[in-house]
C-alpha positions, 0 to 999 in steps of 0.5 A: 487711594482708588479702590478695586471694583469701585470705578466713582461713577455713577450710572447717568439717568434722569432726575425725579421728585418723589414729593420734595425728595429729588430721585436719580441723576447726582441726587444722594441715594434714597432710602424706602420702606413701607409701613406694615399697618393697615393704612387705614389706621391713620394714626397708627401708620402715621406713627410707624411713618415718624419711626421710619424716618426716625430711623433714616427712611427718607421715602415710605410705602403704604399699600392701597388696596381698598377704599378705607386705605385711600381715604387714610391716605387722604388723612396720612399724606399732609401728616406725613415727615416724608412722601408717601408712595401708594402700593397699587395690587390689582385694582387701576382705580385704587391707584386713581383713589390714591392720586386723589388723596394726594399721594407723592407717587405710585407704585405698579405691578406690571405683572398684576395690571396688564391691560393696556387700556388701565396702564394708560388711564393711571399714567395720563392721570399721574401725568396730569398731576406731575406724579411719578410712577415706580415700573415695580417689576417682581420675578415672581409675578411676571406676565405669563407669556414673559414666562412662555416666552423666556422659560421662566422668570430670567433677567431678560423676561424681567426687562422686557416687562418692564420696557413694555410698561415705558412702551405704555407711558410713551403712548400718553406721553409719560415719562416720570418713572422709576424702575425696580426689577427685583427677585428673591434671587441674588444672582438674578436681581443682579443682573436683571439690573445691569442688563436693565441699566443698559437699556434704559436712563429712568432711575433705578429703585433697588432691592432684593424681596423676599429677604426673610428676617433677619440675618440672612435677610440682611446678608441677601439684601446687602449682597445685592444692592452693594453689589449693584451700588459698587457698580455705580447702578442704583438711585434709591434702595429698600431692605424688603426684610421680614421684620419691623419696618424700622430695621430696613430703613436702619439697615438702609441708611447704614449700608449708604454709610458705609459704602460712604455714599451719604454722609453719616447720621448715626454712631458708627461703633466698630468692635475687635473681635476679641482674643486672649490679651481682652480684659473685657467682654468686649460683644456685651459691651458693644451691645451695650453701647449700641443701646445707649446711643440708639438714636442719638444722631451722633455722626462719629466713629466709636471704637470699643476694643478688648485691651489697653495693649493694642486697642488704642493704635488699632482703632487710632482712626475713630473719632472716639474709643475706649479700651478695658485694662486691669478693671478700668476703661482707658478712654481715647480720641483718635488713637490719644489716651485722655480719660480714665474711667471704672470699668463699669462707667466705660458705656456710660462715659463713652456716650458723654464724650461722644456728645461733647466732641459733636458739640464742641469738636475733637480738638475742644474735647482734648483740649479739655482732658488731662492726656498726660495723666491719661497716656501715663496710666495707660502705659501703667496697664499695658505695663502690667498686662504685657508682664501678666500675659507677655507678648504672646496672649494667644500663645501664638509662638507655641502654636508655630512651633508645634506646627513646626514639629508636626510638620517635620515629623511627618517629613521624616517619616 
């Protein structure tokens, strides 16, 4: 099926390697985040990096803003489970120190390090070590002359900033580069990346900078990043949230899975929005299920449905689901009823069956079930609910009739 708005074609780009992780070309789109600990705090930073990796982060960035941070990086890099990029602020010598510490990449902001000789010194060292650089253009810190030339932070100004940096790199024969043109404005960010994608084949790192705290920050970041990914633009992403960075990694991974750009790693929990027929507090059950699944790596789609009347049918494509009815939970696999459990055991049963399906497969799970009994009990509860509530649990028919009366009355007048 052709999906409107998605061509299925990814923008061609070069491939660079950040440590052992390829970025660009046909490589999987990667998830990045940044530690918020002091880099000099080696153990604290490593603890956060391991938490990020467990949440789906592929590449991590650590600040290198002082000599103590560079020393910390020398101890962090060999013990990190994922490649480490050093974030460089204004001092180019910190970039050279980070390279000595063994980092797998650098992030430079052209608006902060502007002297050509310093830029080329870092690029030359990276060339010799085969270490990539991300040119991190930010709408809030452009070179002042670009603000003046374009009358502010415009897509054109951001793209020119990146191109200037590439020209300096070219002078020392360095091309292991990925680029970002981030802004806190979603339309500005999207247009800047679109223009950049037209003038370079370097891999692009997507992000809405300073997106803010969830949920608004999640909405802004998703709006910008997903728009570009669905156009085939983007090779690596970061959610810049005012929150625990683990939330950034988790959101990035979930976005890629939702768009079908990465294989599912953890549970995709879907739930009905509830209605007059719901037999349980769907929000509460869904939240408890999310907590129970936690970081379990069960790449399944799991459904929580409010009633047994419509639930199994509406979520028939889910690998596993549960629907409430008559103080009981009816478990179903691919829309087929397989078990009945007490209402207070619904979440535990979901986890148990999910683990079994993950290990043994759907057919084995159905084979172990007494499907005849489960379907019989589900039909009994469906019939009871229909008898109590009727076919129209939301009183839609009455509403439609009332609307008709009102409109007829208005017409008569």
